[in-house]
C-alpha positions in Angstrom: 242.6 281.0 -114.5 239.2 282.5 -115.0 239.0 286.1 -115.8 236.7 288.4 -113.8 233.7 289.5 -115.8 234.0 293.1 -117.0 231.9 295.5 -115.0 229.6 297.6 -117.0 227.7 300.7 -116.0 223.9 300.5 -115.9 222.5 301.8 -119.2 220.6 304.7 -117.5 223.9 305.9 -115.9 225.7 305.7 -119.2 223.0 307.7 -121.0 223.0 310.3 -118.3 226.7 310.8 -118.6 226.4 311.1 -122.4 223.7 313.8 -122.0 225.7 315.6 -119.5 228.8 315.6 -121.7 226.9 317.0 -124.6 225.4 319.8 -122.5 228.8 320.6 -121.0 230.2 320.8 -124.5 227.4 323.1 -125.6 227.9 325.4 -122.6 231.6 325.7 -123.4 231.3 326.3 -127.1 228.4 328.8 -126.8 230.5 330.7 -124.2 233.5 330.7 -126.5 231.8 331.3 -129.9 228.3 332.6 -129.4 225.0 330.8 -130.0 225.1 330.4 -133.7 228.7 329.5 -134.6 229.1 326.0 -133.1 227.9 323.2 -135.4 226.5 319.9 -134.1 229.6 318.2 -135.3 231.7 320.6 -133.2 229.5 320.0 -130.2 229.7 316.2 -130.6 233.5 316.4 -131.1 234.0 318.5 -127.9 231.8 316.0 -126.0 233.5 313.0 -127.7 230.2 311.6 -128.7 228.6 310.7 -132.0 225.7 312.5 -133.8 223.7 309.3 -133.2 224.3 309.7 -129.4 223.2 313.4 -129.8 219.9 312.4 -131.4 219.2 309.8 -128.7 218.9 312.7 -126.2 217.7 315.7 -128.3 215.2 315.8 -131.1 217.1 318.7 -132.7 219.4 321.6 -132.1 216.5 323.7 -130.6 215.8 321.0 -128.0 219.5 321.0 -127.2 219.5 324.8 -126.9 216.6 324.7 -124.5 218.3 322.1 -122.4 221.5 324.2 -122.2 219.6 327.3 -121.4 217.9 325.5 -118.5 221.2 324.1 -117.2 222.9 327.5 -117.3 219.9 329.7 -116.3 218.5 328.1 -113.2 221.8 327.6 -111.3 222.6 331.2 -112.1 219.3 332.3 -110.6 220.1 330.3 -107.5 223.4 332.0 -107.2 222.0 335.5 -107.5 218.5 335.2 -106.1 219.0 332.2 -103.8 216.3 329.7 -102.9 214.6 329.1 -99.6 216.8 330.1 -96.6 219.5 331.2 -99.0 217.3 333.9 -100.6 218.5 337.4 -100.0 216.1 339.4 -97.7 217.2 342.7 -99.2 217.2 343.8 -102.9 220.6 345.5 -102.4 222.1 342.0 -101.8 220.6 340.8 -105.1 222.2 343.7 -106.9 225.5 343.1 -105.2 225.5 339.4 -106.2 224.6 340.3 -109.7 227.4 342.9 -110.1 229.8 340.3 -108.6 228.7 337.8 -111.2 229.3 340.3 -114.0 232.7 341.3 -112.7 233.8 337.7 -112.4 232.6 336.7 -115.8 230.0 334.2 -114.5 227.4 336.4 -116.2 229.2 337.4 -119.4 227.4 340.7 -119.8 230.4 342.7 -121.0 232.3 339.9 -122.8 233.1 339.9 -126.5 232.4 336.2 -126.4 229.3 334.3 -125.3 225.6 334.5 -126.3 224.5 337.9 -127.5 220.9 339.2 -126.9 220.1 339.3 -130.6 221.2 335.7 -131.0 219.0 334.6 -128.2 216.0 336.5 -129.6 216.6 335.1 -133.1 216.6 331.6 -131.5 213.4 332.3 -129.7 211.8 333.6 -133.0 212.9 330.4 -134.8 211.9 327.9 -132.1 208.9 327.7 -129.7 211.0 325.3 -127.6 213.7 327.9 -127.0 211.1 330.7 -126.5 209.2 328.7 -123.9 212.4 327.9 -122.0 213.5 331.5 -122.1 210.1 332.7 -121.0 210.1 330.2 -118.1 213.5 331.6 -116.9 212.0 335.2 -117.1 208.9 334.2 -115.2 211.0 332.4 -112.5 213.2 335.4 -112.1 210.2 337.8 -111.8 208.6 335.5 -109.2 211.7 335.3 -107.1 212.4 339.1 -107.3 208.7 339.6 -106.3 209.2 337.6 -103.1 212.3 339.5 -102.2 210.8 342.9 -102.9 207.6 342.0 -100.9 209.8 341.0 -98.0 211.7 344.3 -98.3 208.4 346.2 -98.2 207.4 344.4 -95.0 210.6 345.3 -93.4 210.4 349.0 -94.5 213.4 348.8 -96.9 211.4 349.3 -100.1 208.8 352.0 -100.9 205.4 350.7 -100.1 203.6 352.6 -102.9 204.9 350.3 -105.6 203.7 346.9 -106.5 206.4 344.2 -106.2 205.4 342.6 -109.4 205.8 345.8 -111.3 209.2 346.5 -109.8 210.5 343.0 -110.4 209.4 343.3 -114.1 211.1 346.7 -114.3 214.4 345.4 -112.8 214.6 342.5 -115.2 213.7 344.7 -118.1 216.6 347.0 -117.1 219.0 344.1 -117.2 217.9 343.0 -120.6 218.0 346.6 -121.8 221.6 346.9 -120.5 222.5 343.8 -122.4 221.3 345.3 -125.6 223.0 348.7 -125.0 226.3 346.9 -124.3 226.0 344.8 -127.5 225.4 348.1 -129.3 228.7 349.4 -127.7 226.9 352.1 -125.7 228.8 353.0 -122.5 226.9 351.7 -119.5 228.0 352.1 -115.9 226.3 349.2 -114.3 227.3 350.0 -110.7 226.1 353.6 -111.0 222.8 352.6 -112.6 222.2 350.0 -109.9 222.8 352.6 -107.2 220.4 354.9 -108.8 217.8 352.2 -109.1 218.2 351.3 -105.4 217.8 354.9 -104.4 214.5 355.2 -106.4 213.2 352.1 -104.6 214.2 353.2 -101.1 211.6 354.9 -98.8 211.9 358.7 -98.8 213.6 358.9 -95.5 216.4 356.6 -96.7 217.2 358.4 -100.0 
């Protein structure tokens, strides 16, 4: 009897699965232990891959961090800010989605675990790759907020004496500032602050 030849996956598919496993392991460990604690050995062990496999896909830890940041960051932007027809037409809907993400832990703003602002800034200071990826996320966020705010102005829901690009920058700066305050264990009522921000943005007749 002749045995059937063993089916093997195409090399490209196998490599893609290996890269995905490593990124998934990084996401899990960074969420559990923060950005600095997990070693490459721990990441490879969680992914059940070797260091050699790691270096096939990533030049170094910084390149890996940038890839993980992209994998986590852009889907989160899609969830909160949407894309295309899914984009909210009202900034209040953006705020609602964001607060829901915080409450559910999808955006671990108030968690003792996960990546802390100072760790991310330290990584950006050490690595141009990480800084560039973080800057790209910020620029993408500002651009999407700008579009939503401009639409809100056209519909009369947002004050028309403010530039959308300035407001979108201010909103993102407020989120980053809240992250820092929470890391410093300063009490922050996110829902109340969000309500105040929306009132400041509303036309006079709606305040």
